[in-house]
Wavefront OBJ file of the C-alpha trace (Angstrom):
o trace
v -45.452 37.736 6.111
v -41.903 37.464 7.408
v -42.722 34.056 8.930
v -44.063 32.802 5.611
v -40.974 34.078 3.832
v -38.722 32.117 6.146
v -40.917 29.003 6.293
v -39.634 27.516 3.050
v -39.855 23.761 2.570
v -36.118 23.437 3.183
v -36.304 25.424 6.438
v -39.225 23.372 7.653
v -37.476 20.097 6.772
v -34.317 21.188 8.624
v -36.332 22.232 11.656
v -37.919 18.781 11.672
v -34.490 17.134 11.379
v -33.304 19.080 14.389
v -36.495 18.259 16.260
v -36.214 14.494 15.729
v -32.507 14.699 16.655
v -33.497 16.333 19.963
v -36.138 13.632 20.465
v -33.750 10.769 19.705
v -31.129 12.005 22.192
v -33.410 13.728 24.640
v -32.228 11.582 27.566
v -28.661 12.752 26.926
v -29.849 16.389 26.953
v -32.429 16.554 29.728
v -31.375 18.394 32.925
v -33.618 16.122 34.999
v -31.130 13.635 36.525
v -33.742 10.934 37.090
v -34.486 10.882 33.360
v -30.923 11.031 32.123
v -29.183 8.300 30.148
v -25.591 8.039 29.026
v -23.456 6.179 26.527
v -22.540 2.772 27.793
v -19.060 2.102 29.096
v -16.772 0.072 26.859
v -14.840 1.306 23.885
v -16.480 4.701 24.289
v -15.187 5.183 27.831
v -12.102 3.013 27.886
v -10.709 4.183 24.548
v -12.215 7.467 23.459
v -13.061 9.274 26.699
v -9.694 8.255 28.148
v -7.712 9.337 25.087
v -9.669 12.605 24.806
v -9.052 13.282 28.500
v -5.317 12.998 27.847
v -5.705 15.324 24.853
v -7.521 17.761 27.039
v -4.899 17.653 29.766
v -2.061 18.347 27.376
v -3.749 20.954 25.185
v -5.172 22.745 28.232
v -1.621 23.016 29.535
v -0.504 24.491 26.203
v 1.311 21.303 25.136
v 0.993 19.130 22.020
v 0.412 15.482 22.990
v 2.958 13.751 20.780
v 3.740 10.841 23.122
v 1.612 8.981 25.608
v 3.660 7.383 28.417
v 0.602 6.077 30.240
v -0.753 3.279 27.980
v 0.659 0.257 26.188
v 3.994 0.779 27.894
v 4.297 4.046 25.968
v 3.105 4.856 22.480
v 3.281 7.711 19.918
v -0.014 9.409 20.662
v 0.191 11.473 17.483
v 0.488 8.214 15.514
v -2.469 6.398 17.059
v -5.188 7.223 14.564
v -8.067 6.783 17.042
v -6.615 9.501 19.230
v -7.549 12.005 16.468
v -5.145 14.512 17.992
v -5.839 17.412 15.640
v -9.379 16.555 14.521
v -11.011 20.049 14.376
v -14.365 19.149 16.037
v -12.421 17.477 18.866
v -10.368 20.611 19.322
v -13.632 22.595 19.553
v -14.917 20.134 22.188
v -11.718 20.521 24.165
v -11.873 24.320 23.927
v -15.475 24.476 25.082
v -14.731 22.037 27.901
v -11.917 24.301 29.016
v -14.306 27.249 29.132
v -16.897 25.107 30.963
v -14.470 24.131 33.713
v -12.939 20.846 32.671
v -13.194 17.597 30.776
v -16.271 15.429 31.327
v -17.809 12.223 30.084
v -20.747 14.228 28.809
v -18.524 16.428 26.629
v -17.728 13.505 24.345
v -21.367 12.407 24.366
v -22.356 15.818 23.071
v -19.678 15.642 20.389
v -21.150 12.326 19.266
v -24.701 13.644 19.093
v -23.671 16.762 17.136
v -21.964 14.526 14.597
v -25.221 12.630 14.117
v -27.027 15.927 13.543
v -24.337 17.008 11.074
v -24.729 13.631 9.271
v -28.457 14.231 8.816
v -27.959 17.754 7.512
v -25.188 16.722 5.135
v -27.265 13.847 3.786
v -30.262 16.112 3.353
v -28.173 18.582 1.395
v -26.709 15.841 -0.800
v -29.990 14.193 -1.819
v -31.641 17.609 -2.153
v -29.041 18.514 -4.837
v -29.239 15.063 -6.451
v -32.990 15.466 -6.926
v -33.006 19.194 -7.595
v -35.925 20.257 -9.778
v -38.159 17.382 -8.731
v -41.272 18.291 -6.788
v -40.455 15.516 -4.279
v -36.885 16.664 -3.700
v -37.387 17.929 -0.134
v -39.319 14.798 0.835
v -36.675 12.513 -0.625
v -33.825 14.386 1.029
v -35.582 14.192 4.361
v -36.154 10.480 4.056
v -32.466 9.879 3.128
v -31.262 11.986 6.064
v -33.385 10.060 8.559
v -32.327 6.645 7.247
v -28.566 7.331 7.273
v -28.534 9.085 10.637
v -30.891 6.823 12.634
v -30.745 3.580 10.675
v -29.361 0.290 11.876
v -25.757 1.042 11.023
v -25.204 4.551 12.377
v -27.007 3.739 15.627
v -25.438 0.344 16.212
v -21.777 0.258 17.281
v -20.572 3.633 15.796
v -21.659 5.707 18.829
v -19.509 3.426 20.967
v -16.638 3.301 18.487
v -16.678 7.076 18.098
v -13.904 7.379 15.536
v -15.955 5.273 13.136
v -19.014 7.499 13.419
v -16.992 10.684 13.112
v -15.127 9.434 10.059
v -18.329 8.287 8.379
v -20.467 11.428 8.623
v -18.306 13.391 6.178
v -19.042 11.086 3.208
v -22.307 12.846 2.132
v -20.494 16.181 2.007
v -17.598 14.706 0.003
v -20.038 13.088 -2.464
v -21.902 16.403 -2.753
v -18.685 18.124 -3.863
v -18.186 15.577 -6.672
v -21.827 15.787 -7.695
v -21.701 19.554 -7.992
v -18.287 19.500 -9.715
v -19.667 17.264 -12.444
v -23.045 18.900 -13.114
v -21.916 20.846 -16.175
v -20.253 20.205 -19.489
v -16.889 20.958 -17.880
v -15.515 20.044 -14.488
v -16.204 22.743 -11.915
v -12.958 22.363 -10.031
v -13.788 24.666 -7.140
v -16.386 22.208 -5.854
v -13.682 19.618 -5.387
v -12.379 21.817 -2.575
v -15.477 20.734 -0.691
v -14.761 17.059 -1.417
v -11.123 17.467 -0.376
v -12.120 19.241 2.833
v -14.638 16.582 3.826
v -12.257 13.830 2.759
v -9.474 15.284 4.884
v -11.731 15.683 7.929
v -12.758 12.038 7.576
v -9.138 10.898 7.709
v -8.470 13.160 10.705
v -11.449 11.665 12.595
v -9.432 8.594 13.394
v -10.934 5.529 11.695
v -8.766 4.747 8.654
v -10.869 1.765 7.583
v -13.985 3.922 7.160
v -11.995 6.647 5.381
v -10.420 3.997 3.178
v -13.898 2.805 2.174
v -14.794 6.422 1.411
v -11.677 6.835 -0.722
v -12.645 4.101 -3.091
v -16.283 5.159 -3.190
v -15.427 8.776 -3.990
v -13.006 7.698 -6.692
v -15.614 5.394 -8.251
v -18.293 8.081 -8.060
v -16.086 10.660 -9.744
v -15.242 8.196 -12.535
v -18.919 7.330 -12.952
v -20.061 10.965 -13.046
v -17.241 11.984 -15.367
v -17.990 9.096 -17.720
v -21.672 10.081 -17.841
v -20.680 13.648 -18.685
v -18.149 12.404 -21.254
v -15.201 14.170 -19.667
v -11.719 13.407 -20.947
v -9.626 11.007 -18.913
v -7.325 13.842 -17.905
v -10.211 15.504 -16.083
v -10.992 12.242 -14.284
v -7.401 11.662 -13.143
v -7.051 15.321 -12.267
v -10.238 15.338 -10.237
v -9.191 12.321 -8.198
v -5.800 13.844 -7.613
v -7.271 17.175 -6.532
v -9.510 15.864 -3.781
v -7.118 13.028 -2.878
v -4.043 15.161 -2.542
v -5.927 17.974 -0.846
v -7.608 15.694 1.656
v -4.368 13.879 2.353
v -2.536 17.170 2.806
v -5.137 18.510 5.215
v -4.774 15.389 7.339
v -1.016 15.001 6.872
v -0.265 16.094 10.453
v -1.960 12.866 11.545
v -1.568 10.702 8.468
v 2.240 10.775 8.205
v 2.854 9.897 11.871
v 0.039 7.381 11.644
v 1.575 5.596 8.677
v 4.923 5.552 10.434
v 3.346 4.054 13.533
v 1.405 1.431 11.601
v 4.598 -0.109 10.253
v 5.804 -0.714 13.807
v 2.645 -2.204 15.307
v 1.456 -5.740 15.939
v -1.298 -5.093 13.337
v 1.148 -5.740 10.505
v 1.454 -9.373 11.514
v -2.263 -10.203 11.340
v -3.106 -13.129 9.040
v -5.898 -13.348 6.476
v -7.901 -15.389 8.951
v -7.565 -12.695 11.626
v -8.541 -9.912 9.220
v -11.321 -11.748 7.410
v -13.973 -11.719 10.135
v -17.309 -10.308 8.977
v -21.054 -10.891 8.966
v -22.241 -14.470 8.773
v -24.262 -14.944 5.602
v -27.500 -15.357 7.556
v -27.207 -11.737 8.664
v -29.012 -10.717 5.444
v -32.209 -11.289 7.410
v -31.346 -7.994 9.156
v -32.714 -6.176 6.118
v -36.205 -7.172 7.346
v -35.930 -8.631 10.854
v -33.989 -6.807 13.562
v -32.170 -8.230 16.592
v -32.566 -11.864 15.589
v -28.977 -12.720 14.641
v -26.795 -10.359 16.657
v -27.189 -7.638 19.246
v -27.131 -4.898 16.580
v -28.790 -4.695 13.155
v -26.403 -2.543 11.088
v -27.948 -3.655 7.793
v -31.407 -2.383 8.731
v -32.715 0.780 6.976
v -36.373 0.348 7.920
v -39.139 -1.393 5.991
v -40.145 1.872 4.353
v -36.532 2.621 3.521
v -35.943 -0.810 1.978
v -39.096 -0.491 -0.181
v -38.191 3.018 -1.343
v -34.664 1.872 -2.242
v -36.140 -1.028 -4.161
v -38.425 1.326 -6.089
v -35.434 3.435 -7.118
v -33.641 0.353 -8.425
v -36.744 -1.079 -10.105
v -37.578 2.213 -11.878
v -33.926 2.647 -12.938
v -33.904 6.184 -11.590
v -30.815 8.351 -12.261
v -27.711 6.967 -10.528
v -29.708 4.117 -8.969
v -27.669 1.446 -10.741
v -24.405 2.910 -9.458
v -25.605 3.010 -5.852
v -27.113 -0.473 -6.151
v -23.759 -1.873 -7.319
v -21.987 -0.092 -4.452
v -24.399 -1.692 -1.978
v -23.886 -5.175 -3.417
v -20.089 -4.930 -3.422
v -20.097 -3.531 0.102
v -22.404 -6.361 1.209
v -19.996 -8.903 -0.251
v -17.054 -7.254 1.518
v -18.965 -7.128 4.816
v -19.173 -10.922 4.855
v -15.380 -11.055 5.020
v -13.904 -14.507 4.484
v -17.427 -15.957 4.498
v -17.700 -14.676 0.902
v -15.237 -15.033 -2.043
v -15.852 -11.336 -2.820
v -13.626 -10.318 0.115
v -10.862 -12.711 -0.980
v -11.025 -11.278 -4.506
v -10.723 -7.644 -3.421
v -8.208 -8.542 -0.684
v -5.738 -9.394 -3.433
v -6.365 -6.460 -5.751
v -7.339 -3.418 -3.647
v -4.365 -1.691 -1.997
v -4.963 -1.154 1.714
v -7.623 -3.790 2.361
v -5.116 -6.134 3.975
v -4.405 -3.565 6.718
v -7.888 -3.771 8.270
v -9.840 -6.330 10.279
v -13.565 -6.285 11.039
v -14.960 -6.414 7.496
v -18.532 -6.023 8.777
v -17.775 -2.304 8.888
v -18.469 -2.360 5.160
v -22.117 -1.986 6.315
v -21.303 1.752 6.327
v -21.348 1.834 2.523
v -24.456 -0.367 2.417
v -26.331 2.036 4.707
v -25.164 5.064 2.741
v -26.088 3.579 -0.639
v -29.480 2.416 0.513
v -30.246 5.768 2.146
v -29.340 7.494 -1.114
v -31.501 5.110 -3.102
v -34.404 5.538 -0.691
v -34.148 9.291 -0.966
v -34.129 9.119 -4.787
v -37.043 6.710 -4.710
v -39.065 8.887 -2.312
v -38.546 11.968 -4.467
v -39.714 10.009 -7.490
v -42.950 8.897 -5.797
v -44.174 12.484 -5.398
v -44.366 12.714 -9.220
v -46.390 9.485 -9.392
v -49.280 9.547 -11.833
v -52.061 7.377 -10.524
v -53.483 6.479 -13.915
v -50.263 6.399 -15.905
v -48.465 4.306 -13.285
v -51.447 2.085 -12.434
v -49.591 -1.161 -13.250
v -46.553 -0.020 -11.299
v -48.716 0.717 -8.302
v -50.169 -2.754 -8.461
v -46.672 -4.235 -8.667
v -45.549 -2.352 -5.549
v -48.659 -3.505 -3.706
v -47.999 -7.096 -4.741
v -44.456 -6.960 -3.476
v -45.613 -5.536 -0.173
v -48.296 -8.213 0.141
v -45.536 -10.773 -0.455
v -43.493 -9.136 2.261
v -46.475 -9.276 4.633
v -46.991 -12.966 3.848
v -43.289 -13.690 4.429
v -43.338 -11.910 7.772
v -46.548 -13.758 8.704
v -45.047 -17.161 7.858
v -41.870 -16.420 9.841
v -43.924 -15.211 12.801
v -45.992 -18.355 12.724
v -42.845 -20.525 12.708
v -41.349 -18.519 15.569
v -44.541 -18.858 17.632
v -44.552 -22.618 17.025
v -40.938 -22.743 18.163
v -41.693 -20.556 21.145
v -44.485 -22.852 22.252
v -42.016 -25.701 22.261
v -39.172 -23.787 23.871
v -39.864 -20.409 25.473
v -36.259 -19.645 26.312
v -34.814 -20.298 22.862
v -37.427 -18.638 20.690
v -39.056 -16.116 22.993
v -36.743 -13.249 22.060
v -37.657 -13.579 18.352
v -41.406 -13.097 18.718
v -41.394 -9.330 19.281
v -39.012 -8.292 16.409
v -40.698 -10.563 13.890
v -44.171 -9.409 14.943
v -43.010 -5.794 14.687
v -41.739 -6.408 11.118
v -45.132 -7.844 10.233
v -46.909 -4.782 11.642
v -44.503 -2.396 9.874
v -44.926 -4.207 6.557
v -48.702 -3.915 6.903
v -48.538 -0.229 7.745
v -46.120 0.388 4.853
v -48.556 -1.329 2.509
v -51.404 0.848 3.733
v -49.584 4.205 3.851
v -47.649 3.808 0.640
v -50.736 2.836 -1.304
v -52.575 5.793 0.265
v -49.690 8.101 -0.705
v -49.692 6.874 -4.286
v -53.353 7.872 -4.577
v -52.425 11.499 -3.858
v -48.614 11.751 -3.847
v -48.480 15.536 -3.476
v -50.532 15.495 -0.273
v -48.102 16.674 2.411
v -50.090 14.995 5.177
v -49.699 11.607 3.554
v -45.983 12.265 2.955
v -45.606 13.246 6.614
v -47.321 10.073 7.794
v -45.016 7.854 5.679
v -42.013 9.737 7.044
v -43.426 9.350 10.561
v -43.728 5.610 10.047
v -40.087 5.440 9.006
v -39.035 7.463 12.042
v -41.131 5.254 14.318
v -39.537 2.139 12.815
v -35.939 3.320 13.172
v -36.420 4.911 16.589
v -38.046 1.723 17.886
v -34.887 -0.129 16.912
v -32.221 2.333 18.114
v -33.633 4.923 20.531
v -32.477 4.134 24.096
v -30.871 0.947 22.770
v -29.746 -0.864 25.896
v -26.638 -2.102 24.094
v -25.512 1.551 23.654
v -27.084 3.441 26.552
v -27.496 3.046 30.308
v -30.307 4.722 32.250
v -27.899 6.619 34.493
v -26.395 10.107 34.363
v -23.020 10.433 32.623
v -21.232 11.444 35.812
v -22.055 7.999 37.204
v -20.563 6.148 34.227
v -16.999 6.986 34.931
v -15.354 8.476 38.007
v -12.649 10.888 36.957
v -11.133 10.514 40.434
v -8.905 7.448 40.434
v -10.006 4.302 42.308
v -8.394 3.867 45.727
v -5.772 1.394 44.625
v -4.920 3.520 41.574
v -4.677 6.575 43.835
v -2.211 4.622 45.985
v 0.080 4.185 43.006
v -0.437 7.733 41.895
v 0.643 8.939 45.369
v 4.045 7.331 44.817
v 6.080 10.316 43.593
v 9.261 8.366 43.009
v 8.679 8.324 39.250
v 8.979 7.032 36.631
v 7.595 3.551 37.140
v 4.759 1.534 35.684
v 1.945 -0.635 36.931
v 0.367 -3.763 35.456
v -3.156 -2.483 35.208
v -4.902 -5.406 33.573
v -7.050 -5.367 36.688
v -8.331 -2.287 38.552
v -6.924 0.266 36.086
v -8.222 -1.382 32.920
v -8.655 -0.108 29.384
v -6.719 3.081 28.609
v -7.389 4.717 31.946
v -3.663 5.139 32.558
v -3.924 8.383 30.549
v -7.056 9.428 32.368
v -5.428 9.140 35.808
v -1.825 9.816 34.741
v -0.568 6.443 35.994
v 1.828 4.719 33.592
v 0.387 1.325 32.653
v 2.255 -1.317 30.688
v -1.072 -2.470 29.259
v -3.857 -0.783 27.329
v -6.626 -1.514 24.810
v -5.492 0.666 21.911
v -5.699 -1.673 18.886
v -2.368 -0.294 17.667
v 0.233 -1.755 20.041
v 3.952 -1.444 19.245
v 5.097 -4.836 18.001
v 8.129 -5.261 20.234
v 6.454 -4.265 23.493
v 3.321 -6.261 22.538
v 5.410 -9.422 22.124
v 6.772 -9.026 25.629
v 3.789 -7.601 27.515
v 0.839 -9.531 26.149
v 2.438 -12.945 26.305
v 0.678 -13.756 29.580
v -1.299 -12.078 32.360
v 1.250 -12.929 35.045
v 4.419 -11.737 33.371
v 7.571 -11.209 35.518
v 9.680 -10.670 32.405
v 7.521 -7.735 31.302
v 7.448 -6.362 34.827
v 11.239 -6.397 34.861
v 11.806 -4.810 31.471
v 9.092 -2.178 31.777
v 9.984 -1.120 35.335
v 6.695 -2.228 36.887
v 6.384 -1.448 40.582
v 2.755 -2.320 41.304
v 0.678 -5.260 39.992
v -3.085 -5.590 40.287
v -4.211 -9.230 40.310
v -6.392 -11.719 42.138
v -3.306 -13.821 42.909
v -2.380 -14.049 46.562
v 1.167 -15.259 45.945
v 3.283 -13.875 43.082
v 6.081 -15.759 41.278
v 8.531 -13.055 42.427
v 8.811 -11.421 45.881
v 6.016 -8.894 46.553
v 3.856 -7.497 49.289
v 0.102 -7.009 49.216
v -0.437 -3.420 50.226
v -4.173 -3.147 49.431
v -7.155 -5.311 48.526
v -10.566 -4.590 47.100
v -12.779 -5.321 44.124
v -12.964 -4.273 40.484
v -15.353 -5.150 37.668
v -14.142 -8.765 37.698
v -14.254 -9.369 41.450
v -11.702 -9.545 44.203
v -8.281 -8.060 43.484
v -5.011 -7.415 45.342
v -2.477 -4.653 44.859
v 1.037 -6.109 44.984
v 4.109 -3.960 45.433
v 7.166 -5.712 44.030
v 9.952 -6.006 46.634
v 12.800 -5.249 44.219
v 11.400 -3.616 41.042
v 13.789 -2.772 38.292
v 14.521 0.977 38.061
v 13.428 2.888 34.953
v 17.085 3.625 34.167
v 19.508 0.756 34.704
v 23.292 0.611 34.080
v 24.323 -2.717 32.581
v 27.862 -4.026 32.000
v 27.245 -7.259 30.153
v 25.764 -7.720 26.654
v 24.325 -10.451 24.519
v 24.144 -9.730 20.788
v 21.322 -11.089 18.612
v 20.371 -10.538 15.000
v 16.742 -9.368 15.299
v 13.686 -8.954 17.501
v 12.700 -12.583 17.155
v 16.052 -13.764 18.505
v 15.837 -11.179 21.291
v 12.413 -12.512 22.277
v 13.763 -16.060 22.301
v 16.711 -14.991 24.469
v 14.304 -13.538 27.034
v 13.037 -17.065 27.614
v 16.541 -18.240 28.587
v 16.304 -19.044 32.288
v 20.064 -18.512 32.667
v 20.025 -14.853 31.619
v 19.878 -12.153 34.305
v 18.006 -9.343 32.622
v 19.097 -6.698 35.145
v 22.761 -7.621 34.585
v 22.740 -8.396 30.865
v 21.302 -6.320 28.089
v 20.255 -7.990 24.827
v 21.257 -5.817 21.883
v 20.812 -6.097 18.138
v 24.183 -4.490 17.386
v 27.514 -4.565 19.070
v 28.300 -1.455 21.137
v 31.279 0.655 20.090
v 32.672 0.718 23.639
v 33.999 -2.162 25.684
v 32.061 -3.141 28.783
v 33.648 -5.142 31.603
v 30.798 -7.346 32.731
v 31.117 -6.281 36.344
v 28.989 -3.450 37.727
v 30.901 -0.976 39.880
v 29.528 -0.638 43.383
v 29.184 3.150 43.106
v 27.409 3.200 39.705
v 24.189 5.238 39.711
v 21.554 6.247 37.171
v 18.910 8.669 38.445
v 15.980 10.114 36.450
v 16.110 13.789 37.330
v 13.243 14.981 35.112
v 10.451 13.099 33.353
v 7.882 14.452 30.912
v 5.965 12.670 28.153
v 8.242 13.906 25.324
v 11.516 14.246 27.229
v 13.337 12.838 30.219
v 16.786 13.362 31.713
v 19.022 10.892 33.530
v 22.050 11.682 35.648
v 24.649 8.919 35.371
v 27.810 8.243 37.385
v 29.906 5.198 36.469
v 33.581 4.410 36.851
v 33.488 1.997 33.916
v 31.955 1.989 30.451
v 28.314 0.920 30.578
v 25.144 0.464 28.631
v 22.241 2.487 29.994
v 19.085 0.478 29.554
v 15.817 2.463 29.899
v 12.373 0.968 30.346
v 11.125 2.947 27.380
v 10.061 1.778 23.886
v 12.550 2.151 21.070
v 10.701 4.132 18.443
v 11.589 6.456 15.553
v 11.610 10.139 16.492
v 13.292 9.620 19.852
v 16.794 11.069 20.038
v 19.365 10.791 22.812
v 22.239 13.022 23.818
v 25.075 12.747 26.292
v 26.194 16.053 27.754
v 24.571 17.802 24.838
v 26.130 15.651 22.109
v 23.924 13.313 20.095
v 24.384 9.605 20.701
v 22.733 6.675 18.867
v 19.902 4.769 20.511
v 20.466 1.001 20.619
v 17.572 -1.461 20.391
v 17.471 -3.531 23.585
v 15.488 -6.688 24.332
v 13.778 -6.418 20.962
v 11.584 -3.530 22.142
v 13.318 -0.993 24.361
v 15.922 1.723 24.154
v 19.518 1.846 25.404
v 22.570 4.063 24.934
v 26.293 3.636 25.395
v 27.738 5.496 28.375
v 31.493 6.036 28.722
v 32.979 6.084 32.212
v 32.430 9.262 34.190
v 29.586 11.599 35.200
v 27.073 12.448 32.451
v 23.711 13.960 31.816
v 21.735 11.917 29.302
v 18.630 13.335 27.689
v 16.013 11.583 25.636
v 13.651 13.713 23.508
v 10.765 12.841 21.210
v 10.827 15.223 18.227
v 9.639 13.198 15.242
v 10.302 14.357 11.706
v 7.025 12.732 10.638
v 5.091 15.174 12.844
v 7.018 18.266 11.743
v 6.713 17.354 8.087
v 2.971 16.570 8.468
v 2.371 19.780 10.361
v 3.970 21.885 7.613
v 2.007 20.113 4.858
v -1.286 20.414 6.772
v -0.738 24.080 7.597
v -0.099 24.928 3.956
v -3.103 22.842 2.876
v -5.463 24.559 5.339
v -4.249 27.985 4.234
v -4.825 26.950 0.621
v -8.374 25.790 1.334
v -9.208 29.017 3.148
v -7.753 31.221 0.412
v -9.232 29.292 -2.531
v -12.545 28.888 -0.759
v -12.663 32.609 -0.111
v -11.856 33.384 -3.732
v -14.550 30.969 -4.944
v -17.201 32.505 -2.662
v -16.236 36.017 -3.713
v -16.556 35.111 -7.399
v -19.961 33.513 -6.810
v -21.154 36.560 -4.961
v -19.848 38.839 -7.684
v -21.517 36.827 -10.427
v -24.783 36.780 -8.502
v -24.794 40.597 -8.483
v -24.587 40.776 -12.229
l 1 2 3 4 5 6 7 8 9 10 11 12 13 14 15 16 17 18 19 20 21 22 23 24 25 26 27 28 29 30 31 32 33 34 35 36 37 38 39 40 41 42 43 44 45 46 47 48 49 50 51 52 53 54 55 56 57 58 59 60 61 62 63 64 65 66 67 68 69 70 71 72 73 74 75 76 77 78 79 80 81 82 83 84 85 86 87 88 89 90 91 92 93 94 95 96 97 98 99 100 101 102 103 104 105 106 107 108 109 110 111 112 113 114 115 116 117 118 119 120 121 122 123 124 125 126 127 128 129 130 131 132 133 134 135 136 137 138 139 140 141 142 143 144 145 146 147 148 149 150 151 152 153 154 155 156 157 158 159 160 161 162 163 164 165 166 167 168 169 170 171 172 173 174 175 176 177 178 179 180 181 182 183 184 185 186 187 188 189 190 191 192 193 194 195 196 197 198 199 200 201 202 203 204 205 206 207 208 209 210 211 212 213 214 215 216 217 218 219 220 221 222 223 224 225 226 227 228 229 230 231 232 233 234 235 236 237 238 239 240 241 242 243 244 245 246 247 248 249 250 251 252 253 254 255 256 257 258 259 260 261 262 263 264 265 266 267 268 269 270 271 272 273 274 275 276 277 278 279 280 281 282 283 284 285 286 287 288 289 290 291 292 293 294 295 296 297 298 299 300 301 302 303 304 305 306 307 308 309 310 311 312 313 314 315 316 317 318 319 320 321 322 323 324 325 326 327 328 329 330 331 332 333 334 335 336 337 338 339 340 341 342 343 344 345 346 347 348 349 350 351 352 353 354 355 356 357 358 359 360 361 362 363 364 365 366 367 368 369 370 371 372 373 374 375 376 377 378 379 380 381 382 383 384 385 386 387 388 389 390 391 392 393 394 395 396 397 398 399 400 401 402 403 404 405 406 407 408 409 410 411 412 413 414 415 416 417 418 419 420 421 422 423 424 425 426 427 428 429 430 431 432 433 434 435 436 437 438 439 440 441 442 443 444 445 446 447 448 449 450 451 452 453 454 455 456 457 458 459 460 461 462 463 464 465 466 467 468 469 470 471 472 473 474 475 476 477 478 479 480 481 482 483 484 485 486 487 488 489 490 491 492 493 494 495 496 497 498 499 500 501 502 503 504 505 506 507 508 509 510 511 512 513 514 515 516 517 518 519 520 521 522 523 524 525 526 527 528 529 530 531 532 533 534 535 536 537 538 539 540 541 542 543 544 545 546 547 548 549 550 551 552 553 554 555 556 557 558 559 560 561 562 563 564 565 566 567 568 569 570 571 572 573 574 575 576 577 578 579 580 581 582 583 584 585 586 587 588 589 590 591 592 593 594 595 596 597 598 599 600 601 602 603 604 605 606 607 608 609 610 611 612 613 614 615 616 617 618 619 620 621 622 623 624 625 626 627 628 629 630 631 632 633 634 635 636 637 638 639 640 641 642 643 644 645 646 647 648 649 650 651 652 653 654 655 656 657 658 659 660 661 662 663 664 665 666 667 668 669 670 671 672 673 674 675 676 677 678 679 680 681 682 683 684 685 686 687 688 689 690 691 692 693 694 695 696 697 698 699 700 701 702 703 704 705 706 707 708 709 710 711 712 713 714 715 716 717 718 719 720 721 722 723 724 725 726 727 728 729 730 731 732 733 734 735 736 737 738 739 740 741 742 743 744 745 746 747 748 749 750
């Protein structure tokens, strides 16, 4: 009896969602090493595992990682959105890893898989509430959850670009809050707390483009729902402000530093051409045929899913028109500059011009189609065989047409394959699979419509959908390698990196384009002037990424070791080690006379801006170690001649602060190989002194003659302000959420 009481349709559906989640990721969970798989190296390892490892190191030591000295020549870690410094699930992962003994590659894999499970549960809950009262509600919610979580989009590049996946999964929960808030004659404001919470978590997850898409969708959905309920415009504006301000406040500790950082990055200079990349128009075939245009199929929702979404639109089911319009607009945006829709919205929607990679609009397409499919599936369970006889015939005719289309395409592919095996051979299997799936959908859907309340027939249609999506994405070799996670990435530094790490005369940097690679400077605690974070400070980027062999950058950023396949460098160096990396043979050069991190300079050249500073760096007559290029005249006079006894020694160096002991018999400019960035403050003997911008990218301070202790400290106002706002917002959510739950419990008792 107790088992029956607990075995409600919802509980059974959730158990099955968990079961298929375990099946999908079983190779990431199995303890049998020979069967294990792991997420492929690339963005996942080079960006997210490396950044999370740095987070772990700092938080485990009881420190807040505000600055990262190990990548991109130094960057504000708190401002790099993809670092997701305070994202709550990441903090949980870090805490559990600490208890388990340390940070691992597998820790972030588990975080990824749990987000997919959360996505399926959130989507189930959303569509379950959307279709509440319908006998097919559970079935529809299950279908929607499967499509969104395991469809072509969520299982294409998002597991590799983890921030995208983690920002996306909160959308169903945010939409649910709006849906529940607008169910009655008056706005139920307490439900917008849920929307604000999910909205804030999305922004904290670290992919602003995805959260930006969600912002506009949530706003449009609230307007749509409020219009349907005939709410006054004040309620609409108020509702948007409630979830928008609350979500922004929850994420302020990351948003405010992130916005500050964005204005100083190379991203601000991207042109329309650079930002307008998206799907080619022919990618629409992904709706039916997978893996025939590109390596992923993010538009694919399964043949069953596509048919069910089409039924929802055709029958004009509640909200289907809204979600259909969202899918169409998102499709147009995903084409980028290949479609005039992107150009139109580029000029009217605030924020769109900040992002590149418009194919990520596929997220909204997948979400909309999953919602439509869930609504359509719920509707089918109420199908009346006699009453809807003509509709049944129409569905069957469409499916027959789809079968014919797949058959014709398969025939053309086979003809092409017979003429050229290499060119057309890879198309035969996916097109043939689409033909088989279309035929099975025709058979099972027609069978279901004969007895729509038969749970066995419902289960078989759902099983076909799962088979379809799992065939596409499960063990996808573009995302997973058949090796254990511990073999993907060695957390012990490679030999040549260990050689640099053993040099304790810090600070210095390496040029890690080879050997170190990606953002592994933070993983191994070796300061690299390069990195793959897409947000690179504009000034350092202009100097560092101008060329691969870059003596100017080595000089300005105090590079001591260079990894390259060159045997002879353009400046004096010694090869101290040789080996191989992912690209082949490589040498480790130690520069004979590397510039020190702190350098006293007695000659200046004044320019008006960064562009002129960059141009001056190309002057072959300038001696960068003797002359500092400034964008303002110093208030002290410098002689031009360096005293023989002048010294500048770094006595303490930590990510957010470093101290330099200076001794000079003449006024000087202290040039440090450290980015000039807001939030850094300098002091001489305890008294604040202004930081000068040097070489269009770096920091310098005026030093009067004598012995001095100079301290640089990173204590950004943006972080402190954001932390206060976020703390107050989280307290507000907890208090108001507690009050709301208490009131609901009290009302339920009466």
